[in-house]
C-alpha positions in Angstrom: 14.0 -8.4 -8.0 10.4 -8.7 -7.0 8.1 -5.3 -7.4 4.3 -5.2 -8.2 3.7 -3.9 -12.0 2.2 -0.7 -12.2 -1.4 -1.6 -13.1 -2.3 -3.5 -10.0 -4.6 -2.0 -7.1 -2.7 -1.5 -4.0 -5.0 -1.3 -0.6 -2.6 0.6 1.8 -3.7 -0.1 5.6 -3.4 3.3 7.0 -2.9 2.2 10.9 -0.1 0.7 12.0 0.0 -3.3 12.3 1.7 -5.8 14.7 4.0 -7.3 12.8 3.8 -10.7 14.4 1.3 -11.1 12.0 1.7 -13.2 9.6 -0.4 -14.2 6.3 -3.4 -15.8 8.1 -3.4 -12.6 11.1 -3.2 -9.8 8.0 -5.9 -11.5 5.6 -8.1 -11.3 8.6 -7.3 -8.0 9.3 -8.3 -7.0 5.5 -11.3 -8.9 6.0 -12.6 -7.9 9.1 -11.0 -4.5 9.4 -10.7 -3.0 6.3 -13.7 -5.0 5.0 -12.1 -6.4 1.7 -11.8 -9.5 0.3 -8.3 -10.8 0.8 -8.6 -13.1 -2.0 -9.1 -10.4 -4.8 -6.8 -9.6 -7.1 -5.2 -6.6 -4.7 -1.6 -6.0 -3.3 -2.5 -4.9 0.3 0.2 -3.0 1.7 0.9 -2.8 5.8 3.2 -1.1 7.9 4.5 -1.0 11.5 4.5 1.5 14.1 8.0 3.0 13.7 7.4 2.8 9.8 10.9 0.7 9.3 8.9 -2.5 8.1 6.4 -2.9 5.2 4.4 -6.3 4.3 3.0 -6.7 1.1 0.3 -9.7 1.3 -1.6 -11.2 -1.7 -3.5 -14.4 -3.1 -1.8 -16.2 -5.8 -4.1 -19.1 -7.3 -3.8 -21.5 -4.4 -2.0 -20.0 -1.2 -1.2 -16.2 0.2 2.3 -14.7 -0.5 3.8 -12.5 2.0 6.6 -9.9 1.0 8.6 -8.0 3.6 11.0 -5.1 3.4 12.8 -4.0 6.4 15.2 -0.6 6.5 17.8 -0.3 8.4 17.9 3.5 9.1 15.2 5.6 7.1 11.4 5.4 7.6 8.9 4.8 4.8 6.6 7.5 4.4 2.7 6.5 5.2 0.0 8.4 5.2 -1.3 9.5 8.8 -4.0 12.4 8.0 -7.1 10.8 6.1 -10.3 10.1 7.3 -10.4 6.4 6.0 -8.6 3.0 7.0 -7.7 2.3 3.4 -5.8 4.4 1.1 -5.7 2.8 -2.7 -2.5 3.1 -4.7 -1.4 2.1 -7.9 1.8 -0.6 -8.2 3.9 2.3 -9.6 3.0 4.2 -6.4 4.1 1.8 -4.4 7.2 1.2 -5.8 7.7 5.0 -5.5 7.1 4.5 -1.6 9.4 1.5 -1.4 12.2 3.7 -3.0 11.4 6.1 -0.2 9.8 8.7 -2.3 7.0 10.7 0.0 4.4 10.0 -2.5 1.6 12.1 -0.1 3.7 15.4 -0.6 4.0 14.9 -4.4 1.4 17.3 -6.3 0.9 16.4 -10.2 0.1 19.3 -12.5 -3.5 20.9 -12.1 -6.1 20.3 -14.9 -6.8 22.5 -17.3 -10.5 22.9 -18.8 -10.9 25.1 -22.3 -13.8 26.3 -23.4 -12.4 27.1 -27.2 -8.9 26.7 -28.7 -9.1 30.2 -30.5 
């Protein structure tokens, strides 16, 4: 099984992508539309309009690597109502998303700030 490590940064392209695009087309989209460097050490994530396909693109030393997952019945949760074109995840959050967990609905415990332990 091939899955990203927890520490990697994963920019998600929020807008649906035409999945006829392959490595070159997705790398140009990263550079031109998302204004990011496709040759950096990030893993770029894309989803189609129906949200039943995900593609992951990354640069590995001397060439691009493309990974794809297709769901037979379900849909991937994907960010829709943010103001930015890119949402950034960790590798752990991406793995949760690939497993079908709605990372956007999950809310962690709030931060508590105290002045004293007394």
